[in-house]
N, C-alpha and C positions, 0 to 999 in steps of 0.2 A: 607817465610821460613817455613819449616816443620821439626820438630824434630821427627825422627822415632825410637828413641832409644828403646822405649818400645814395638815396633811392631815386628812381625816376617817376615821381608822383606828380602829375601835371593837373592843372585846373584850366577849364575853359568857361568863360563868362558869356552867357547867351545875349543876343541882341533883342530887338523889340518883339520878335516872334519866336518864343522859346522852342516851339515845335519845329519850326524851320531850321533853327540853329542846331538842334539835336539831330535832325535828319541829315543835315549837311556834314556834321562831324562823323556820324555813323558811316555815311557814304564814303567819306574821305579815308577813314580807317580801313574800310574794306578795299577800296580801289588801290590804296598804297600798301596793303598788306602789313599794316602796323599792328603788331600783337598787343593785346592787353591781358593782364592777369586778374584784374578786378576793377570795379567801378563803383562810384557813388553818384547818384543822380538827384539833383534838387530841382526846384521849379525854374531856377534861373542860372544853374551851373551844372557842370559835369566834372567829376574828379576821376582821373584815369591812372591806373598803375601800369606803366608801359616798360617792359623789360629793357628796351634799347632807348638810348637818348635820341630825342628828336630835335630837329632844327626849328625851334619855336618861332624865330623871325620869319622863316619861309612859310611855315604853317599859318601864321597869323595873317599873312597876305593872301594865301591860297583860300582861306575860309572867310568869305565875305560877311557871314552872319554872326561872327564872333567879335565881342568887344575887346577882349584881351585874353592872353595865355600866360601862364606862369607855372612855377614850381611850388609844391607843398613841401615845407621843411620841418614842420612840427605838428605833432598830434598830442593833445592834452584833454583831460576831462575837466580840470579846474583851471579857470583863467588865472588864479593866483599862482599857479606853477609857472606862468609865462615868464615873469621877470627873471627868476633864478635860472631857468633854462637858457634864456637868451644871453645871459651874462657869461655863459660858458662857450658862446659862439661868437664869431666875428662877422656873421652873415649880415646883420642889420647895421653894423657899425662900419661906416664908410671911411675911406682914408682922409677925407676932408673933415676939418673941424666944424664946418658949417654945411648942413644938408637941408634939403626940402623933402618932405615925405607926405604921403597921403594914406588914408585908411578907408577901406570899404568892407562892408560886412554882408554876408549872405546866409540865408537859412532862418529858421524860427528861433525865437528866444535869444537873439543876439542884440546886445545893447552896445551900439558903436561908441557911446560915451565912455563905457568902461575901458575899452581898448585905447581910446584917446588918452585917458589918464595914465594907463600903464605905460604906454610908449613915451609919453611926456616925461614921466619919472625915470624911465630907462635912459633916455638920452641925457637927461640932467645928471644922472649918476655918472655917466661917462664924460661929463663936461663937454658935450657936443651941442652946439647951437643948432637947434632943429626947428624948422618952420613948417607947421602943418598947412598944407595947401592942396586942394583937390583940383587938378587941371580938368578942363572940359574934355569930352571925348575927341574933339577935333584937334587938340594939341597933345593928347596923351602919347601918341606914337613918338613924337619928338622928345617929349619929357623923359620917356623911358631910355632914351639914348644917352642921357646925361649921367655922368658917373656919380654926381652928388644928389641924385633923386631916387627915392625908394617908394614904390607903390606897394603897401602892405595890404594883404587880402585875408580876411577871416571867414571861415565857413563853420556852420554848426549843423551837425547831422547825428541824430540818435545819441544824444548826450556826449558827443565828442566834438572838440574844436580842432579845426585844421588851419594852421597858419602858414601863409605862403607869401610869395613876392612875385609881382608881374614881371615878365621878361619882355613881352612884345605886345603890340596892339595893332589892330587893323588901321591902315593909314587912310583916314577919311579925306585928307587933303589930296592925296594921290587919286583917290576915287573921284573926287570932285573935278580934278584936272582932266581925267579921262572922259568925263561926261561933258563938261562945259566948254573945254578948249578945243575939242575936235571941230572940224569944219561945219558939221550940221547937227543940230539938235531939234527934235520934234517931240514935245512932251505929250502930244495927243496920241502917240502910238508907242509901242515897244516898252521894254522893261528898263528899270534902272540898272546901273552898273552892278550894284550889289545883287539884285535879284537874278540878273543874267548869269553872274558867276556861280551863284547858288544852284541855279538850274543845271548848269554844266556839271557841277560836282555831284548832283543827285543822279546823274547817269551812271555813276560808278565805273566809268571808263577812264583810262589814261591814254592820251594821245589817240592815234587812229584818225579815221575820216569822219568828221562831224558835219551833219547837214542841218541847216535851218531853212525849212521850206516856206516860211513866212518871214523872211529876214529883215524886212523894213529898212531902217537905216544902219543896221549891222551891229547892234549893241551886243547881242549874244555871241556873234561871230568874233567881235573884237576881243571879248574876254577869253573865248576859246583859243584864239591865236596866242594870247599871252600865256595860256596854260599848256601850249605845245601841240595843239591839234592841227591837222590839215582840215581846212574848212571849205564848205560849199554852201552858197546861199542862193536862194531863189525868191523872187519878188515880182508880183504882177504889175506893180506901179513903176513905170520907167523912171520917173523922177526920183523915187526912193532908191532904185537901183544905182543911179548916179551918186546919190548921197551916200549910200552904203560903200561904194567903191572909193569915194573920197575919204570917208572915215577910216576905212581899213588901210588905205595908203598912208594916212596921217599916223595911225598907231604904229605902223612899221618904221616910220621915220622917227617917232618919239622913242622907240625901243630898238635901236639898231642892232642889238645882239640877237634878235629873233630873225629867222629866215623862213617865214611861213609859206606854205603852199596854199593858195586860195583861188577860188573860182566863184564869180558872182554872175548870174544871168537873169534875164527877164523871162518869166514864165508863169502861167497859171499853174497852181499846185497840181491840178488834174492832169497836166501835160509834162511834168518834169521827168517822167519815165523815159521820154524821148531824148533827154539830155544826160541822164545818169544810168550807167549800166546796171542790170539786175544784180542783186545781192552784193553790192559794192560799198555800202555805207555801214560804218561801225555803230554809230549812235545818232539819234535825231533829237535835237533839243529846240523847242520853239514855244514862243508865246504867239499864237496865231492871230489872224483877224478876229477881233472881239466884237464886231458890229460897229455901227455909226458912233461917232463921238457924241456923248450925251452931256448936255448942260444942265439937265434936270432929271429927277427920278421919273421913269416912264410909267404909264398906266399898264395894267395887266395885258391888254390887247397889244399895246406897243411892244412890250417885253416878249410876249409869246411870238409875235411876228419876227422879231430879231433872232430869237433862239431857234425857231423853225428854219430860218434861212441858214444860220450857222450850222445847224445839225446836218443839213444836206451837204454843205461844204466839207465839214469834218469827216463825214462818212466816205466821201470821195477821196479825201486826203489819206485816210487810213488804208484804203485799198491800194493806193499808189505806194505808200510807204511800205506796205507789206511786200511789194515786188522788189524794192531797191535795198531794203535793210537785210543785213546778214543774219543767219540764224544765231540766236543768243544775243542779238543786238538789242539795245534798249531805246525806248522813246520816253522823253520827259515832255509832257504836253500840258499846257495851261488851258483850263476851260473856264468860261465866264459864268458868273451867277448874278442875275439881275433881281433886285428888290424893287417892288412896284409901289405905287402911291397907296395901295391898299394894304401894304405890309407883306403881301405874298412874295415868295421867291421862286425863281425858275432857272433851270440850267439844262444843258444838253443831256440826252440819255446816253450815259457812258457805255452801256452794254450794247446798244445798237451800233456804236462806232466800231466795235471789234468783231461783230458778227461776220462770219464767213472769212475771217482773217486768221493768221497764225499767232495773233497776239493774245497774251494773257495779262490780266490786270494784277499788278503787284499790290497786295493788301497790307503789307508791312515792310518796313525797311529794317534790316537786322544785321548785326555783326557780333560774333562772340556771344556775350550775355546781354547785349544791349539791343533793344528793339523799340520801334515806334510805328503806330498804325498810319497807313496812307488811305486816302489822299490828305493833303494839308491845305488849309484855307488861309489866305492872307488878303488883307484889304487895308490900304492906307486911309487915313482920315479924309483925304481929299478925293478918294476914288468913289465914283458912283457904281462902278462895276467891281464886284468881288472876284477873286481868282481862286480856283482849285487846282492844285498841282498834282497831276497823276503820273505814275510811272508804269510803263508796260515793258514786257519782254517778249521777244519773238521766239517761238519754240523751234 
């Protein structure tokens, strides 16, 4: 048995795309210089031993791909040791005589029913009326703010059980508000709030000047503003430029504590060098034009025509971005993948994009002893177009 109450041993529960979640955590650790002494990685979680205490509530809102964050308090090999050890602590025993609690388990060979029984007996032993109730993800953030709610989390890794308690969760309702209540929403273009925030985090930059050269209605820029960046957006469609300006004005009104520097202008991506000084941008984050809005899976010829057109546009964009990005600057760029009616897939040629530029393709994202290969693929069930997230650095 190991009592970890006085350590800084944190857990992070991944969202729907574990690779994307892990990549975002690694990027965040690196950009914020958060030291780690050891880690345990599972298919849907990451345990980190962090020397310094972190602000879990802030981190849970900064990381859009994480379901919840908490502390690991106990490490045991036999679950029958659990009751005796918990009886020596006041961690799970709240001040109230009535509590609500939930239990979630992760890892192989974990029987959640075993732990349900153990905790039921534990609370009964202390004469505490305890109601087992698992809140949905949409209400978990608010539930964790209540003093009489305990979210117990159990991990199993290499014959060891790790028992912890959630501290904070990503606020899905706030996410939904920032997406749905802004003046303009266009689901046919652009990223979701979550993906936009993840893309910004993957740049591994903090603050500085961030450009989205295909800014659409401003979702990436909106999240970058909230994260403390000075933002610049370019968009060829004048209607979208107006929508982007309205949305960014709205976000600053909703969050009056931020005082962002922002500039939005209409321009073809091939011409933005006339509006942006050379070597002036710290990072570029964008989900670019992905082709026409598709209502059905394309044929091979249709898909090839779309990709060929985008290839030429992207090659021009990379040449321009090479002129305006600072040395050591990063690009987070989303490339489309089209699956055709015959089952074949096609996407742009990544190496042709950076030929004759100063960019190198980042093949893995790494920090301390944690690493993950790049690029990362994601596709929602309702998407016809798949997305590959690439990261580049300028030499």
